[in-house]
VEXDREN-2710 file (C-alpha; in Angstrom, 1 decimal):
% VEXDREN-2710
k/r/px/py/pz
1/UNK/0.0/0.0/0.0
2/UNK/2.9/2.4/0.9
3/UNK/4.4/1.7/-2.5
4/UNK/1.1/2.6/-4.2
5/UNK/0.9/5.9/-2.3
6/UNK/4.5/6.5/-3.3
7/UNK/3.7/5.9/-7.0
8/UNK/0.7/8.2/-6.8
9/UNK/2.7/10.9/-5.1
10/UNK/5.4/10.7/-7.8
11/UNK/2.7/10.9/-10.5
12/UNK/1.2/13.9/-8.9
13/UNK/4.5/15.6/-8.5
14/UNK/5.4/14.8/-12.1
15/UNK/2.1/16.3/-13.3
16/UNK/2.7/19.4/-11.3
17/UNK/6.3/19.9/-12.3
18/UNK/6.1/18.5/-15.8
19/UNK/3.2/20.3/-17.4
20/UNK/4.2/20.5/-21.1
21/UNK/4.0/23.8/-22.9
22/UNK/5.6/25.0/-26.1
23/UNK/7.8/27.9/-24.9
24/UNK/9.0/29.2/-21.6
25/UNK/10.5/32.7/-21.3
26/UNK/12.5/33.0/-18.1
27/UNK/14.9/35.3/-16.2
28/UNK/13.2/38.3/-17.8
29/UNK/11.6/41.6/-16.7
30/UNK/8.1/40.9/-18.2
31/UNK/5.9/44.0/-18.2
32/UNK/2.4/42.4/-18.3
33/UNK/0.7/45.7/-18.8
34/UNK/-2.2/44.4/-16.7
35/UNK/-4.5/46.7/-14.7
36/UNK/-1.7/47.2/-12.1
37/UNK/1.2/47.3/-14.6
38/UNK/2.8/44.4/-12.8
39/UNK/6.0/42.6/-13.8
40/UNK/6.9/39.0/-13.8
41/UNK/10.1/37.0/-14.3
42/UNK/8.8/34.1/-16.4
43/UNK/6.0/33.1/-18.8
44/UNK/4.7/29.8/-20.2
45/UNK/3.2/29.7/-23.7
46/UNK/1.2/26.9/-25.3
47/UNK/-0.8/26.7/-28.6
48/UNK/-0.2/30.4/-29.2
49/UNK/-1.6/31.5/-25.9
50/UNK/-0.2/32.6/-22.6
51/UNK/-0.7/29.9/-20.0
52/UNK/0.7/31.6/-17.0
53/UNK/3.2/34.3/-15.8
54/UNK/5.1/34.3/-12.5
55/UNK/8.4/34.0/-10.8
56/UNK/11.3/31.9/-12.3
57/UNK/11.0/29.3/-9.7
58/UNK/7.3/28.9/-10.0
59/UNK/7.1/28.7/-13.9
60/UNK/10.3/26.6/-14.3
61/UNK/9.1/24.3/-11.5
62/UNK/5.6/23.9/-12.9
63/UNK/6.2/23.7/-16.6
64/UNK/8.5/22.0/-19.2
65/UNK/9.0/23.2/-22.7
66/UNK/11.0/22.2/-25.8
67/UNK/11.8/25.9/-26.4
68/UNK/13.4/27.5/-23.3
69/UNK/14.3/31.2/-23.8
70/UNK/16.7/32.7/-21.2
71/UNK/16.0/36.4/-21.6
72/UNK/19.1/37.1/-19.4
73/UNK/17.4/40.0/-17.6
74/UNK/16.1/41.7/-20.7
75/UNK/12.8/43.5/-20.8
76/UNK/9.8/41.7/-22.3
77/UNK/6.7/43.7/-23.4
78/UNK/3.4/42.8/-25.1
79/UNK/3.7/43.0/-28.9
80/UNK/3.3/46.6/-29.9
81/UNK/0.2/47.8/-31.5
82/UNK/0.0/50.7/-34.0
83/UNK/-3.5/52.3/-33.4
84/UNK/-3.4/54.2/-36.6
85/UNK/-1.4/53.4/-39.7
86/UNK/-1.7/52.4/-43.4
87/UNK/-0.3/48.9/-43.7
88/UNK/-1.2/48.3/-47.3
89/UNK/-0.2/51.9/-48.3
90/UNK/3.2/51.5/-46.5
91/UNK/3.8/48.3/-48.4
92/UNK/3.1/50.0/-51.6
93/UNK/5.4/52.9/-50.7
94/UNK/8.3/50.6/-50.3
95/UNK/8.2/50.0/-54.0
96/UNK/7.9/53.7/-55.0
97/UNK/10.3/56.6/-55.0
98/UNK/11.4/57.4/-51.5
99/UNK/11.0/61.2/-51.1
100/UNK/11.1/61.4/-47.3
101/UNK/13.6/63.8/-45.9
102/UNK/14.4/65.6/-49.2
103/UNK/15.7/69.1/-48.5
104/UNK/14.8/70.8/-51.8
105/UNK/12.5/70.3/-54.8
106/UNK/15.6/69.7/-56.9
107/UNK/16.7/66.8/-54.7
108/UNK/13.2/65.4/-55.0
109/UNK/13.3/65.5/-58.8
110/UNK/16.8/63.9/-58.8
111/UNK/15.5/61.0/-56.8
112/UNK/12.6/60.5/-59.2
113/UNK/14.9/60.4/-62.2
114/UNK/17.3/58.0/-60.5
115/UNK/14.4/55.7/-59.7
116/UNK/13.0/55.9/-63.2
117/UNK/16.4/55.1/-64.6
118/UNK/16.6/52.0/-62.4
119/UNK/13.1/50.9/-63.4
120/UNK/12.9/51.7/-67.2
121/UNK/9.9/49.3/-67.7
122/UNK/7.6/51.2/-65.3
123/UNK/5.0/53.3/-67.1
124/UNK/3.6/55.1/-64.1
125/UNK/6.2/56.7/-61.8
126/UNK/5.0/57.1/-58.2
127/UNK/6.7/58.4/-55.2
128/UNK/5.8/59.6/-51.6
129/UNK/7.3/61.8/-48.9
130/UNK/8.0/65.2/-50.1
131/UNK/7.3/68.1/-47.7
132/UNK/7.7/71.7/-48.9
133/UNK/7.9/72.8/-45.3
134/UNK/11.4/71.4/-45.2
135/UNK/12.5/73.4/-48.2
136/UNK/13.8/76.9/-48.5
137/UNK/10.8/79.2/-48.8
138/UNK/8.3/76.5/-47.7
139/UNK/6.3/77.0/-50.9
140/UNK/4.6/74.3/-53.1
141/UNK/6.7/73.2/-56.1
142/UNK/5.6/73.3/-59.8
143/UNK/5.9/70.5/-62.3
144/UNK/8.0/72.0/-65.1
145/UNK/11.1/69.8/-64.3
146/UNK/8.9/66.7/-64.3
147/UNK/7.3/67.7/-67.6
148/UNK/10.7/68.1/-69.2
149/UNK/12.1/64.8/-67.8
150/UNK/9.0/62.7/-68.4
151/UNK/7.0/64.1/-71.4
152/UNK/5.6/60.6/-72.2
153/UNK/5.4/58.9/-68.8
154/UNK/2.9/59.9/-66.1
155/UNK/4.4/60.9/-62.7
156/UNK/2.5/61.5/-59.5
157/UNK/4.3/62.2/-56.2
158/UNK/2.3/62.1/-52.9
159/UNK/3.1/64.6/-50.2
160/UNK/4.2/63.2/-46.9
161/UNK/0.8/63.5/-45.3
162/UNK/-1.1/61.9/-48.2
163/UNK/-3.3/65.0/-48.5
164/UNK/-1.6/66.6/-51.5
165/UNK/0.2/65.5/-54.7
166/UNK/2.1/66.9/-57.6
167/UNK/1.6/65.4/-61.0
168/UNK/3.3/66.0/-64.3
169/UNK/1.4/67.2/-67.4
170/UNK/1.1/63.6/-68.8
171/UNK/-0.7/62.5/-65.6
172/UNK/-2.9/65.5/-65.6
173/UNK/-3.9/64.9/-69.2
174/UNK/-4.7/61.3/-68.6
175/UNK/-6.9/62.4/-65.7
176/UNK/-8.6/65.1/-67.7
177/UNK/-7.6/67.9/-65.2
178/UNK/-7.6/71.4/-66.6
179/UNK/-6.9/74.8/-65.2
180/UNK/-10.0/76.5/-63.8
181/UNK/-11.8/73.3/-62.7
182/UNK/-13.1/73.2/-59.2
183/UNK/-13.8/70.3/-56.9
184/UNK/-15.6/69.8/-53.6
185/UNK/-13.1/69.2/-50.8
186/UNK/-10.0/69.8/-52.9
187/UNK/-8.0/72.5/-54.7
188/UNK/-6.3/72.4/-58.1
189/UNK/-3.4/74.8/-57.9
190/UNK/-2.9/77.3/-60.8
191/UNK/-0.2/79.9/-61.4
192/UNK/-0.6/82.5/-64.1
193/UNK/-3.4/80.5/-65.5
194/UNK/-1.3/77.3/-65.8
195/UNK/-1.6/74.1/-63.8
196/UNK/1.3/73.8/-61.4
197/UNK/0.6/70.1/-60.9
198/UNK/-0.2/70.5/-57.2
199/UNK/-3.5/68.8/-56.3
200/UNK/-4.8/69.1/-52.7
201/UNK/-7.0/66.5/-51.1
202/UNK/-9.9/65.3/-53.3
203/UNK/-8.3/67.0/-56.4
204/UNK/-5.8/64.2/-56.9
205/UNK/-8.4/61.4/-57.0
206/UNK/-8.8/61.5/-60.7
207/UNK/-5.1/61.0/-61.2
208/UNK/-4.9/57.9/-58.9
209/UNK/-7.9/56.5/-60.6
210/UNK/-5.9/56.2/-63.8
211/UNK/-3.2/53.9/-62.2
212/UNK/-3.8/50.2/-63.0
213/UNK/-4.4/47.9/-60.1
214/UNK/-1.4/45.8/-59.0
215/UNK/-1.1/42.1/-59.9
216/UNK/-1.6/39.6/-57.1
217/UNK/2.2/38.9/-57.1
218/UNK/2.9/42.6/-56.6
219/UNK/0.3/42.9/-53.9
220/UNK/1.8/40.0/-52.0
221/UNK/5.2/41.6/-52.3
222/UNK/3.9/44.8/-50.8
223/UNK/2.3/43.2/-47.8
224/UNK/5.1/40.8/-47.0
225/UNK/7.7/43.6/-47.2
226/UNK/5.5/45.7/-44.8
227/UNK/5.0/42.8/-42.4
228/UNK/8.7/42.0/-42.3
229/UNK/9.5/45.7/-41.3
230/UNK/6.7/45.7/-38.7
231/UNK/7.9/42.6/-37.0
232/UNK/11.4/44.0/-36.9
233/UNK/10.0/47.0/-35.1
234/UNK/8.1/44.9/-32.5
235/UNK/4.7/45.6/-34.1
236/UNK/2.4/42.5/-33.9
237/UNK/-0.9/44.3/-34.6
238/UNK/-1.6/47.2/-36.9
239/UNK/-4.7/49.2/-37.5
240/UNK/-5.1/49.9/-41.2
241/UNK/-7.1/53.1/-41.6
242/UNK/-9.2/53.1/-44.8
243/UNK/-9.3/50.0/-47.1
244/UNK/-11.6/48.9/-49.8
245/UNK/-13.4/45.6/-49.4
246/UNK/-11.2/44.1/-52.2
247/UNK/-8.2/44.7/-50.0
248/UNK/-9.9/43.0/-47.1
249/UNK/-10.7/40.0/-49.2
250/UNK/-7.1/39.7/-50.5
251/UNK/-5.7/40.1/-46.9
252/UNK/-8.1/37.4/-45.6
253/UNK/-7.0/35.0/-48.3
254/UNK/-3.3/35.6/-47.7
255/UNK/-3.7/35.1/-44.0
256/UNK/-5.6/31.9/-44.5
257/UNK/-2.9/30.6/-46.9
258/UNK/-0.3/31.3/-44.3
259/UNK/1.4/34.0/-46.5
260/UNK/0.6/36.9/-44.1
261/UNK/0.9/36.7/-40.3
262/UNK/0.3/40.3/-39.2
263/UNK/-2.8/40.9/-37.1
264/UNK/-4.8/43.7/-38.7
265/UNK/-7.7/45.7/-37.4
266/UNK/-9.3/47.3/-40.6
267/UNK/-11.3/50.4/-41.0
268/UNK/-13.2/50.4/-44.3
269/UNK/-13.0/53.5/-46.4
270/UNK/-16.1/55.8/-46.6
271/UNK/-17.4/54.3/-49.8
272/UNK/-20.8/53.1/-50.9
273/UNK/-19.4/49.8/-52.2
274/UNK/-18.0/49.1/-48.8
275/UNK/-21.2/49.8/-47.1
276/UNK/-23.1/47.6/-49.5
277/UNK/-20.7/44.8/-48.9
278/UNK/-20.4/44.9/-45.1
279/UNK/-23.2/46.8/-43.3
280/UNK/-25.9/44.2/-43.9
281/UNK/-23.6/41.4/-42.6
282/UNK/-21.9/43.3/-39.7
283/UNK/-18.3/43.2/-38.6
284/UNK/-16.0/40.4/-39.9
285/UNK/-13.6/38.6/-37.6
286/UNK/-11.0/35.9/-37.9
287/UNK/-8.0/35.0/-35.7
288/UNK/-5.8/37.7/-37.4
289/UNK/-8.3/40.0/-39.1
290/UNK/-11.0/42.2/-37.6
291/UNK/-13.1/44.5/-39.8
292/UNK/-15.2/46.7/-37.6
293/UNK/-14.3/50.4/-38.3
294/UNK/-15.4/52.9/-40.9
295/UNK/-12.8/55.5/-41.8
296/UNK/-14.2/58.9/-42.6
297/UNK/-12.3/62.1/-43.7
298/UNK/-13.5/65.4/-42.3
299/UNK/-10.7/67.6/-43.5
300/UNK/-7.1/67.6/-44.9
301/UNK/-3.8/68.2/-43.3
302/UNK/-2.2/71.2/-41.6
303/UNK/1.0/71.0/-43.6
304/UNK/-0.9/71.5/-46.9
305/UNK/-3.3/74.0/-45.3
306/UNK/-6.2/71.7/-45.9
307/UNK/-7.1/71.4/-42.3
308/UNK/-10.4/73.2/-41.5
309/UNK/-9.9/75.9/-38.9
310/UNK/-12.4/78.1/-37.0
311/UNK/-10.5/81.2/-37.9
312/UNK/-8.0/81.9/-40.8
313/UNK/-4.5/80.5/-40.9
314/UNK/-2.0/82.8/-39.3
315/UNK/0.2/82.5/-42.3
316/UNK/-2.5/82.8/-45.0
317/UNK/-5.1/85.5/-44.5
318/UNK/-8.7/84.8/-45.4
319/UNK/-8.0/81.0/-45.7
320/UNK/-9.6/78.5/-43.2
321/UNK/-9.1/75.3/-45.1
322/UNK/-12.2/73.2/-45.9
323/UNK/-14.3/70.1/-45.1
324/UNK/-13.9/67.3/-47.6
325/UNK/-17.6/66.6/-47.8
326/UNK/-20.8/68.4/-47.1
327/UNK/-21.7/68.5/-43.4
328/UNK/-24.8/66.5/-44.0
329/UNK/-22.8/63.6/-45.2
330/UNK/-21.1/63.2/-41.8
331/UNK/-24.4/63.6/-40.0
332/UNK/-26.3/61.1/-42.1
333/UNK/-23.5/58.6/-41.9
334/UNK/-23.4/58.9/-38.1
335/UNK/-27.2/58.3/-38.0
336/UNK/-26.7/55.1/-39.9
337/UNK/-23.7/53.8/-38.1
338/UNK/-25.2/54.5/-34.6
339/UNK/-27.6/51.7/-35.4
340/UNK/-24.8/49.2/-36.2
341/UNK/-21.9/47.6/-34.5
342/UNK/-19.5/49.4/-36.7
343/UNK/-17.1/52.0/-35.2
344/UNK/-17.1/55.5/-36.8
345/UNK/-13.5/56.7/-37.0
346/UNK/-13.2/60.2/-38.4
347/UNK/-10.0/61.9/-39.5
348/UNK/-10.1/65.5/-38.1
349/UNK/-7.1/67.8/-38.0
350/UNK/-8.4/71.4/-37.6
351/UNK/-10.3/72.8/-34.7
352/UNK/-13.4/73.5/-36.9
353/UNK/-13.3/69.9/-38.3
354/UNK/-13.0/68.5/-34.8
355/UNK/-15.8/70.6/-33.5
356/UNK/-18.1/69.5/-36.3
357/UNK/-17.4/65.9/-35.9
358/UNK/-17.5/66.0/-32.0
359/UNK/-20.9/67.7/-32.1
360/UNK/-22.3/65.1/-34.5
361/UNK/-20.8/62.2/-32.4
362/UNK/-22.4/63.7/-29.3
363/UNK/-25.7/64.1/-31.1
364/UNK/-26.0/60.4/-32.0
365/UNK/-24.1/58.7/-29.1
366/UNK/-26.1/60.6/-26.5
367/UNK/-23.8/60.5/-23.6
368/UNK/-21.5/57.8/-22.1
369/UNK/-21.3/54.6/-24.1
370/UNK/-19.0/51.8/-25.2
371/UNK/-19.3/52.2/-29.0
372/UNK/-15.7/53.7/-29.0
373/UNK/-16.2/56.0/-31.9
374/UNK/-12.9/57.7/-32.6
375/UNK/-11.4/60.9/-33.8
376/UNK/-8.3/60.1/-35.8
377/UNK/-5.5/62.7/-35.1
378/UNK/-7.6/65.1/-33.0
379/UNK/-4.8/67.4/-33.8
380/UNK/-6.0/71.0/-33.1
381/UNK/-8.8/71.3/-30.5
382/UNK/-10.5/74.5/-29.3
383/UNK/-10.3/74.9/-25.5
384/UNK/-14.1/74.8/-25.3
385/UNK/-14.3/71.5/-27.1
386/UNK/-12.1/69.0/-25.1
387/UNK/-15.0/68.1/-22.9
388/UNK/-16.9/66.8/-26.0
389/UNK/-14.7/63.8/-26.0
390/UNK/-15.6/62.8/-22.4
391/UNK/-19.3/63.6/-22.7
392/UNK/-19.9/60.9/-25.3
393/UNK/-16.9/58.6/-24.6
394/UNK/-15.2/59.6/-27.9
395/UNK/-11.7/58.2/-28.3
396/UNK/-8.9/60.6/-29.4
397/UNK/-6.5/58.4/-31.5
398/UNK/-3.3/60.4/-31.7
399/UNK/0.2/60.0/-33.3
400/UNK/2.9/61.6/-31.1
401/UNK/5.4/62.0/-34.0
402/UNK/3.0/64.4/-35.8
403/UNK/3.7/66.8/-33.0
404/UNK/7.5/66.6/-33.3
405/UNK/7.3/66.7/-37.1
406/UNK/5.0/69.8/-37.2
407/UNK/6.4/71.7/-34.3
408/UNK/8.9/73.5/-36.6
409/UNK/6.1/75.4/-38.4
410/UNK/2.8/74.6/-36.5
411/UNK/2.9/78.0/-34.6
412/UNK/3.3/79.8/-38.0
413/UNK/0.1/78.1/-39.2
414/UNK/-1.9/78.5/-36.0
415/UNK/-0.4/81.4/-34.0
416/UNK/0.9/81.3/-30.4
417/UNK/-2.4/80.8/-28.7
418/UNK/-4.2/78.3/-30.9
419/UNK/-1.1/76.1/-31.1
420/UNK/-1.5/75.4/-27.3
421/UNK/-4.5/73.3/-28.1
422/UNK/-2.6/71.3/-30.7
423/UNK/-1.0/67.9/-30.1
424/UNK/-2.4/68.1/-26.5
425/UNK/-2.0/64.4/-25.7
426/UNK/-2.1/64.7/-21.9
427/UNK/-5.2/66.8/-22.0
428/UNK/-6.9/64.4/-24.4
429/UNK/-5.9/61.4/-22.2
430/UNK/-7.6/63.0/-19.2
431/UNK/-11.0/63.0/-21.1
432/UNK/-11.6/59.3/-20.8
433/UNK/-8.6/58.1/-18.9
434/UNK/-6.9/56.3/-21.8
435/UNK/-5.6/57.1/-25.2
436/UNK/-4.4/54.9/-28.2
437/UNK/-1.1/55.8/-29.9
438/UNK/0.0/55.2/-33.4
439/UNK/2.4/56.4/-36.1
440/UNK/0.3/57.0/-39.2
441/UNK/3.1/55.3/-41.2
442/UNK/4.0/55.8/-44.0
443/UNK/3.1/59.5/-43.2
444/UNK/5.6/59.2/-40.4
445/UNK/8.4/56.8/-39.8
446/UNK/7.3/53.3/-38.8
447/UNK/9.4/53.3/-35.6
448/UNK/7.3/52.9/-32.3
449/UNK/10.4/54.0/-30.5
450/UNK/10.0/57.4/-32.1
451/UNK/6.4/57.4/-30.9
452/UNK/7.7/56.7/-27.4
453/UNK/10.3/59.5/-27.6
454/UNK/7.7/62.0/-29.0
455/UNK/5.2/61.1/-26.3
456/UNK/7.4/61.1/-23.3
457/UNK/10.2/63.5/-24.1
458/UNK/8.4/65.5/-26.9
459/UNK/11.6/65.7/-28.9
460/UNK/12.4/64.5/-32.5
461/UNK/15.2/62.2/-33.5
462/UNK/17.6/65.2/-33.6
463/UNK/16.9/65.9/-29.9
464/UNK/15.1/69.1/-30.7
465/UNK/13.9/71.2/-28.9
466/UNK/16.2/71.0/-26.0
467/UNK/13.5/71.3/-23.4
468/UNK/10.8/69.5/-25.3
469/UNK/7.7/70.7/-27.2
470/UNK/4.8/71.9/-25.1
471/UNK/5.9/69.6/-22.3
472/UNK/2.6/70.2/-20.3
473/UNK/1.2/67.6/-22.8
474/UNK/3.9/64.9/-22.4
475/UNK/2.8/61.4/-21.3
476/UNK/4.5/59.3/-18.7
477/UNK/6.4/56.2/-19.7
478/UNK/3.7/53.9/-18.4
479/UNK/0.9/55.9/-20.1
480/UNK/2.9/55.7/-23.4
481/UNK/3.5/51.9/-23.1
482/UNK/-0.2/51.4/-22.4
483/UNK/-1.0/53.6/-25.4
484/UNK/1.1/51.4/-27.6
485/UNK/-0.3/48.2/-26.2
486/UNK/-3.5/47.7/-24.2
487/UNK/-5.1/51.0/-25.0
488/UNK/-4.4/50.6/-28.7
489/UNK/-6.0/47.1/-28.4
490/UNK/-9.0/48.6/-26.6
491/UNK/-9.4/51.2/-29.3
492/UNK/-10.0/48.3/-31.7
493/UNK/-12.1/46.1/-29.4
494/UNK/-9.2/43.6/-29.1
495/UNK/-8.3/44.1/-25.4
496/UNK/-9.5/40.6/-24.4
497/UNK/-7.1/39.0/-26.9
498/UNK/-3.9/41.2/-27.2
499/UNK/-2.3/44.2/-25.6
500/UNK/-1.1/42.6/-22.3
501/UNK/0.6/39.5/-21.2
502/UNK/-2.1/37.8/-19.2
503/UNK/-3.4/34.2/-18.9
504/UNK/-5.5/33.2/-21.9
505/UNK/-4.3/36.0/-24.3
506/UNK/-2.5/35.6/-27.5
507/UNK/1.2/35.2/-27.0
508/UNK/2.3/38.3/-28.9
509/UNK/5.4/39.7/-27.2
510/UNK/8.8/41.2/-27.8
511/UNK/12.2/41.1/-26.1
512/UNK/14.2/44.4/-26.2
513/UNK/17.9/44.9/-25.7
514/UNK/17.1/47.9/-23.4
515/UNK/14.2/48.6/-21.1
516/UNK/11.9/51.4/-22.3
517/UNK/10.8/52.1/-18.7
518/UNK/14.4/52.7/-17.6
519/UNK/16.5/53.8/-20.6
520/UNK/17.9/57.3/-20.6
521/UNK/15.9/59.7/-22.7
522/UNK/18.7/60.3/-25.1
523/UNK/19.1/56.5/-25.6
524/UNK/15.5/55.8/-26.5
525/UNK/16.1/55.6/-30.2
526/UNK/19.0/53.2/-29.6
527/UNK/16.6/50.5/-28.2
528/UNK/16.4/47.5/-30.5
529/UNK/14.1/44.6/-30.8
530/UNK/15.9/41.3/-30.2
531/UNK/12.9/39.0/-30.8
532/UNK/9.3/39.3/-31.8
533/UNK/6.7/36.6/-31.2
534/UNK/3.2/36.5/-32.7
535/UNK/0.8/33.8/-31.4
536/UNK/3.7/32.1/-29.7
537/UNK/5.6/31.8/-33.0
538/UNK/8.9/33.6/-33.5
539/UNK/8.5/36.0/-36.4
540/UNK/11.7/38.1/-36.0
541/UNK/15.1/37.6/-34.4
542/UNK/17.6/34.9/-33.8
END
């Protein structure tokens, strides 16, 4: 009998100490980002999910795994989540002319020519990233040089913010754009009666409509290149703001074929065909894809003076920008979406655009709620309007690097008083007690570490300004980590699946070579991702 008890005891101990899991991370500093922002030393993972976290002794004593990862004291965080980006657009941009950081129009044109010489078989030449605010004089370019270099090939170059383009004459002719034409929600720039090629907001739609759709092979190339870069940055979930249902179908197919592993929360573009396809059926969800948002554009961008302001731009008298659609469009759309499970997510930059959208949201949401309608960017807010976020539980979805990119000229556009209500992340956080953070890549750099720097230190990659930009609106390190993980997940109704390292959640996590909660401010951009896991599978690192 004693031998039987002994055998049973050994079996019990073996069961307790030998529970088989797939992976154990140990001797780490694991930021669980749970409600108390607690840390752990070890974590067990099985079947793509987190089984348990705890001390080294507890986890190593209770579980066994084929993959044992000794983190050697390194920091482990939940997989980072970009709450506002353009995943498909970013992938496309990787195969176009890179115009980011050009210091003159001449340099921009030179890059276009070099790209065209390297790709002689391309008919349409596309590029992205130019920003006249970085150039001497800060004025829009004209297309004479492009016309001379490319008389027979259409060229269209997207401004850094995606809210303006410059096209050569061949592209303008193909699109049927002529001097003197007007368009709602856009501006066709003319100088001395001649088209300059600059097309602001809705004005460039006709040009892009002429560009042939990519082949399936090209599309796969775009997305796999984008995914590779995201995983290298520690991003395991990305919100793609504004896709057509055909993109959704292609992404769904690629994910099911195992050709795409990135988790995506998708906002459908404000388009009748998308509504006809999705509204009757409701949101669509798989393990890696969630389609629940509707992306709407209220106005343009501050950099191209398309943002809609309550009073004129300080640097352009009698000009207040414009809404991209009639006000009734936003009101009627909100009335429809309020009766569905879809999330209304509206791009609003200027204080006038934000006020219009916030008033409409408040009208249909009717007080506190959990529909999580969002204002994307919430960039310039009138002091009297901040409370409109809290009143109707509206979520401000912000991108910290917009502040550090725009700070060089934002006060010129807005004036010294109005700029105080711009990029006001702390004040926006206080409205609901949480705030999701993103990059808006490819408008900004894909790096989440630049997001962290811009939110906490309020400086750009050059370390400017010395004392930070409007530091009263800086976020703490913990708030920023939450904004890049659990709050970003919550903004997309994914907080029960990702965003923190807790039992039962997906095993999306990263190991960093330095700890973001402890690294010196001047070393934040030196932090590197050692390893990225998505669903318990290593997708980046050695």
